[in-house]
N, CA, C and O atoms as CSV, one atom per row, in Angstrom:
chain,resi,resn,atom,element,x,y,z
A,1,MET,N,N,31.192,12.916,9.474
A,1,MET,CA,C,30.308,11.819,9.693
A,1,MET,C,C,29.713,11.887,10.603
A,1,MET,O,O,30.321,12.462,11.505
A,2,ALA,N,N,28.272,11.408,10.973
A,2,ALA,CA,C,27.833,10.972,12.616
A,2,ALA,C,C,28.184,10.059,13.271
A,2,ALA,O,O,28.624,9.182,12.528
A,3,HIS,N,N,28.234,9.730,14.506
A,3,HIS,CA,C,28.881,8.873,15.407
A,3,HIS,C,C,27.620,8.190,16.030
A,3,HIS,O,O,26.720,9.028,16.063
A,4,PRO,N,N,27.292,7.229,16.434
A,4,PRO,CA,C,25.987,6.847,17.674
A,4,PRO,C,C,26.283,7.261,18.631
A,4,PRO,O,O,27.500,7.372,18.772
A,5,LYS,N,N,25.507,7.660,19.664
A,5,LYS,CA,C,25.691,7.892,20.864
A,5,LYS,C,C,25.333,6.641,21.806
A,5,LYS,O,O,25.992,6.426,22.822
A,6,HIS,N,N,24.216,5.795,21.405
A,6,HIS,CA,C,23.963,4.478,22.018
A,6,HIS,C,C,23.859,3.379,20.716
A,6,HIS,O,O,23.814,3.534,19.495
A,7,ARG,N,N,23.847,2.321,21.512
A,7,ARG,CA,C,24.005,1.002,20.618
A,7,ARG,C,C,22.525,0.334,20.516
A,7,ARG,O,O,21.844,-0.088,21.451
A,8,ASN,N,N,22.191,0.354,19.032
A,8,ASN,CA,C,20.833,-0.081,18.805
A,8,ASN,C,C,20.788,-1.706,19.441
A,8,ASN,O,O,21.638,-2.529,19.102
A,9,SER,N,N,19.873,-1.976,20.236
A,9,SER,CA,C,19.678,-3.283,19.990
A,9,SER,C,C,19.231,-4.233,18.966
A,9,SER,O,O,18.595,-3.729,18.041
A,10,LYS,N,N,19.445,-5.617,18.929
A,10,LYS,CA,C,19.265,-6.420,17.813
A,10,LYS,C,C,17.748,-6.066,17.256
A,10,LYS,O,O,17.518,-5.654,16.119
A,11,THR,N,N,16.692,-6.325,18.355
A,11,THR,CA,C,15.222,-6.443,18.453
A,11,THR,C,C,14.761,-4.888,17.657
A,11,THR,O,O,13.936,-4.697,16.764
A,12,ARG,N,N,15.510,-4.074,18.265
A,12,ARG,CA,C,15.413,-2.514,17.876
A,12,ARG,C,C,15.425,-2.788,16.448
A,12,ARG,O,O,14.326,-2.774,15.893
A,13,THR,N,N,16.753,-3.107,15.544
A,13,THR,CA,C,17.417,-2.911,14.186
A,13,THR,C,C,16.183,-3.682,13.676
A,13,THR,O,O,15.391,-2.992,13.034
A,14,ALA,N,N,15.874,-4.962,13.837
A,14,ALA,CA,C,15.117,-5.630,13.141
A,14,ALA,C,C,13.746,-5.337,12.904
A,14,ALA,O,O,13.158,-5.726,11.894
A,15,LYS,N,N,13.120,-4.534,13.977
A,15,LYS,CA,C,12.055,-4.057,13.887
A,15,LYS,C,C,12.030,-2.602,12.752
A,15,LYS,O,O,11.194,-2.045,12.040
A,16,ARG,N,N,13.454,-2.430,13.094
A,16,ARG,CA,C,13.434,-1.007,11.741
A,16,ARG,C,C,13.356,-1.623,10.112
A,16,ARG,O,O,13.168,-1.114,9.007
A,17,ARG,N,N,13.596,-2.925,10.597
A,17,ARG,CA,C,14.164,-3.257,9.034
A,17,ARG,C,C,12.681,-4.290,8.602
A,17,ARG,O,O,12.512,-4.864,7.527
A,18,THR,N,N,11.954,-4.292,9.527
A,18,THR,CA,C,10.659,-5.226,8.854
A,18,THR,C,C,9.811,-4.069,7.846
A,18,THR,O,O,9.642,-2.859,7.993
A,19,HIS,N,N,9.299,-5.172,6.603
A,19,HIS,CA,C,8.386,-4.127,5.816
A,19,HIS,C,C,7.276,-4.730,5.924
A,19,HIS,O,O,6.919,-5.271,4.877
A,20,TYR,N,N,6.497,-4.860,6.911
A,20,TYR,CA,C,5.161,-5.901,6.937
A,20,TYR,C,C,4.250,-4.959,6.460
A,20,TYR,O,O,4.556,-3.771,6.356
A,21,LYS,N,N,3.126,-5.411,6.156
A,21,LYS,CA,C,1.861,-4.596,5.889
A,21,LYS,C,C,0.749,-4.879,7.094
A,21,LYS,O,O,0.425,-5.975,7.551
A,22,VAL,N,N,0.199,-3.389,7.518
A,22,VAL,CA,C,-0.617,-3.908,8.310
A,22,VAL,C,C,-1.913,-4.272,8.114
A,22,VAL,O,O,-2.574,-5.003,8.852
A,23,GLU,N,N,-2.232,-3.796,7.196
A,23,GLU,CA,C,-3.766,-4.279,6.957
A,23,GLU,C,C,-3.811,-5.622,5.518
A,23,GLU,O,O,-3.032,-5.838,4.589
A,24,ALA,N,N,-4.669,-6.057,5.801
A,24,ALA,CA,C,-4.892,-7.343,4.770
A,24,ALA,C,C,-5.289,-6.735,3.188
A,24,ALA,O,O,-6.140,-5.884,2.929
A,25,PRO,N,N,-4.301,-7.527,2.150
A,25,PRO,CA,C,-5.067,-7.204,0.844
A,25,PRO,C,C,-5.971,-6.661,0.508
A,25,PRO,O,O,-6.885,-6.938,1.286
A,26,THR,N,N,-6.318,-5.935,-0.321
A,26,THR,CA,C,-7.978,-5.806,-0.829
A,26,THR,C,C,-8.031,-6.802,-1.783
A,26,THR,O,O,-7.130,-7.043,-2.586
A,27,PHE,N,N,-9.347,-7.523,-1.676
A,27,PHE,CA,C,-9.581,-8.533,-3.000
A,27,PHE,C,C,-10.841,-7.458,-3.906
A,27,PHE,O,O,-11.463,-6.487,-3.476
A,28,SER,N,N,-10.872,-8.100,-5.258
A,28,SER,CA,C,-11.867,-7.604,-6.055
A,28,SER,C,C,-12.457,-9.070,-6.263
A,28,SER,O,O,-12.057,-10.116,-5.752
A,29,ILE,N,N,-13.670,-8.837,-7.280
A,29,ILE,CA,C,-14.593,-10.337,-7.783
A,29,ILE,C,C,-14.158,-10.076,-9.475
A,29,ILE,O,O,-14.238,-8.975,-10.020
A,30,CYS,N,N,-13.777,-11.102,-10.023
A,30,CYS,CA,C,-13.404,-11.254,-11.257
A,30,CYS,C,C,-14.959,-10.881,-11.897
A,30,CYS,O,O,-16.074,-11.009,-11.393
A,31,SER,N,N,-14.596,-10.450,-13.006
A,31,SER,CA,C,-15.952,-10.278,-13.530
A,31,SER,C,C,-16.464,-11.219,-14.579
A,31,SER,O,O,-17.588,-11.228,-15.081
A,32,ASN,N,N,-15.058,-12.314,-14.920
A,32,ASN,CA,C,-15.505,-13.026,-15.531
A,32,ASN,C,C,-16.201,-14.434,-15.104
A,32,ASN,O,O,-17.240,-14.831,-15.631
A,33,CYS,N,N,-15.615,-15.025,-14.248
A,33,CYS,CA,C,-15.494,-16.214,-13.366
A,33,CYS,C,C,-16.136,-15.815,-11.812
A,33,CYS,O,O,-16.781,-16.529,-11.045
A,34,GLY,N,N,-15.759,-14.591,-11.687
A,34,GLY,CA,C,-16.479,-14.664,-9.880
A,34,GLY,C,C,-15.716,-15.011,-8.917
A,34,GLY,O,O,-16.059,-15.038,-7.734
A,35,THR,N,N,-14.678,-15.288,-9.335
A,35,THR,CA,C,-13.734,-15.595,-8.236
A,35,THR,C,C,-12.868,-14.357,-7.527
A,35,THR,O,O,-12.688,-13.318,-8.163
A,36,SER,N,N,-12.354,-14.516,-6.209
A,36,SER,CA,C,-11.954,-13.304,-5.841
A,36,SER,C,C,-10.109,-13.241,-6.371
A,36,SER,O,O,-9.265,-14.126,-6.511
A,37,VAL,N,N,-10.079,-11.720,-6.549
A,37,VAL,CA,C,-8.843,-11.704,-7.157
A,37,VAL,C,C,-8.010,-10.322,-6.783
A,37,VAL,O,O,-8.608,-9.246,-6.786
A,38,LEU,N,N,-7.032,-10.378,-6.559
A,38,LEU,CA,C,-6.220,-8.942,-5.626
A,38,LEU,C,C,-6.344,-8.002,-6.661
A,38,LEU,O,O,-6.197,-8.377,-7.824
A,39,TYR,N,N,-6.603,-6.796,-6.386
A,39,TYR,CA,C,-6.512,-5.529,-7.687
A,39,TYR,C,C,-5.102,-5.392,-8.429
A,39,TYR,O,O,-3.962,-5.377,-7.965
A,40,HIS,N,N,-5.470,-5.317,-9.459
A,40,HIS,CA,C,-4.198,-5.137,-10.518
A,40,HIS,C,C,-3.870,-6.445,-11.020
A,40,HIS,O,O,-3.142,-6.434,-12.013
A,41,ARG,N,N,-4.175,-7.404,-10.647
A,41,ARG,CA,C,-3.683,-8.830,-10.937
A,41,ARG,C,C,-4.514,-9.576,-12.049
A,41,ARG,O,O,-5.731,-9.508,-11.878
A,42,VAL,N,N,-4.223,-10.051,-12.800
A,42,VAL,CA,C,-4.880,-11.468,-13.949
A,42,VAL,C,C,-5.253,-12.490,-12.977
A,42,VAL,O,O,-4.530,-12.932,-12.084
A,43,CYS,N,N,-6.600,-12.859,-13.273
A,43,CYS,CA,C,-7.511,-13.770,-12.461
A,43,CYS,C,C,-6.547,-15.203,-12.669
A,43,CYS,O,O,-6.206,-15.557,-13.798
A,44,SER,N,N,-6.235,-15.822,-11.668
A,44,SER,CA,C,-5.621,-17.148,-11.736
A,44,SER,C,C,-6.475,-18.183,-12.367
A,44,SER,O,O,-6.021,-18.964,-13.204
A,45,GLU,N,N,-7.515,-18.194,-12.034
A,45,GLU,CA,C,-8.922,-19.187,-12.493
A,45,GLU,C,C,-9.207,-19.513,-13.841
A,45,GLU,O,O,-9.281,-20.637,-14.338
A,46,CYS,N,N,-9.442,-17.812,-14.669
A,46,CYS,CA,C,-9.632,-17.992,-15.952
A,46,CYS,C,C,-8.695,-17.481,-16.938
A,46,CYS,O,O,-8.549,-18.011,-18.040
A,47,GLY,N,N,-7.828,-16.083,-16.405
A,47,GLY,CA,C,-6.751,-15.584,-17.106
A,47,GLY,C,C,-7.524,-14.258,-17.390
A,47,GLY,O,O,-6.922,-13.755,-18.338
A,48,TYR,N,N,-8.352,-13.608,-17.107
A,48,TYR,CA,C,-8.983,-12.670,-17.606
A,48,TYR,C,C,-8.662,-11.342,-16.692
A,48,TYR,O,O,-8.620,-11.547,-15.478
A,49,TYR,N,N,-8.465,-10.191,-17.088
A,49,TYR,CA,C,-8.208,-8.601,-16.626
A,49,TYR,C,C,-8.820,-7.621,-17.105
A,49,TYR,O,O,-8.653,-7.464,-18.315
A,50,LYS,N,N,-9.507,-6.861,-16.562
A,50,LYS,CA,C,-10.813,-6.098,-16.730
A,50,LYS,C,C,-11.731,-6.451,-18.130
A,50,LYS,O,O,-12.092,-5.764,-19.085
A,51,GLY,N,N,-11.918,-7.889,-17.750
A,51,GLY,CA,C,-13.182,-8.229,-18.962
A,51,GLY,C,C,-12.402,-8.739,-19.757
A,51,GLY,O,O,-13.036,-9.252,-20.680
A,52,LYS,N,N,-11.224,-8.867,-19.870
A,52,LYS,CA,C,-10.409,-9.257,-21.384
A,52,LYS,C,C,-9.460,-10.512,-21.000
A,52,LYS,O,O,-9.048,-10.693,-19.854
A,53,PRO,N,N,-9.114,-11.500,-22.285
A,53,PRO,CA,C,-8.600,-12.352,-21.825
A,53,PRO,C,C,-6.847,-11.728,-21.870
A,53,PRO,O,O,-6.299,-11.048,-22.737
A,54,ALA,N,N,-6.330,-12.249,-20.645
A,54,ALA,CA,C,-4.700,-11.409,-20.450
A,54,ALA,C,C,-3.954,-12.786,-21.100
A,54,ALA,O,O,-3.281,-12.707,-22.127
A,55,ILE,N,N,-4.140,-13.921,-20.446
A,55,ILE,CA,C,-3.487,-15.490,-20.798
A,55,ILE,C,C,-3.951,-16.129,-21.345
A,55,ILE,O,O,-5.100,-15.839,-21.678
A,56,GLU,N,N,-3.398,-17.342,-21.771
A,56,GLU,CA,C,-4.438,-18.237,-22.303
A,56,GLU,C,C,-4.288,-19.472,-20.958
A,56,GLU,O,O,-3.275,-20.076,-20.609
A,57,LYS,N,N,-5.480,-19.544,-20.486
A,57,LYS,CA,C,-4.882,-21.053,-19.845
A,57,LYS,C,C,-5.629,-22.080,-20.295
A,57,LYS,O,O,-6.602,-21.947,-21.038
A,58,ALA,N,N,-5.178,-23.187,-19.841
A,58,ALA,CA,C,-5.407,-24.584,-20.413
A,58,ALA,C,C,-6.628,-25.210,-19.844
A,58,ALA,O,O,-6.861,-25.347,-18.643
A,59,GLU,N,N,-7.295,-25.534,-20.722
A,59,GLU,CA,C,-8.705,-25.940,-20.103
A,59,GLU,C,C,-8.614,-27.472,-19.381
A,59,GLU,O,O,-8.271,-28.468,-20.018
A,60,THR,N,N,-8.949,-27.491,-18.068
A,60,THR,CA,C,-8.946,-29.035,-17.488
A,60,THR,C,C,-10.409,-29.592,-17.583
A,60,THR,O,O,-11.528,-29.131,-17.360
A,61,VAL,N,N,-9.890,-30.809,-18.019
A,61,VAL,CA,C,-11.202,-31.767,-18.181
A,61,VAL,C,C,-11.187,-33.006,-16.966
A,61,VAL,O,O,-12.096,-33.835,-16.919
């Protein structure tokens, strides 16, 4: 089993463990209502995905 020669600092360990995204996520435009939506996600406004209804949204009056 390998033995470390030097101790890693807490900062170096934390940097290795981070899993952050360098770039902002890409948005697309919903084909039904026109709001911005993350790719491969159902639109939170109308409930459509790829031009088809995916979930039933309650109509707000």
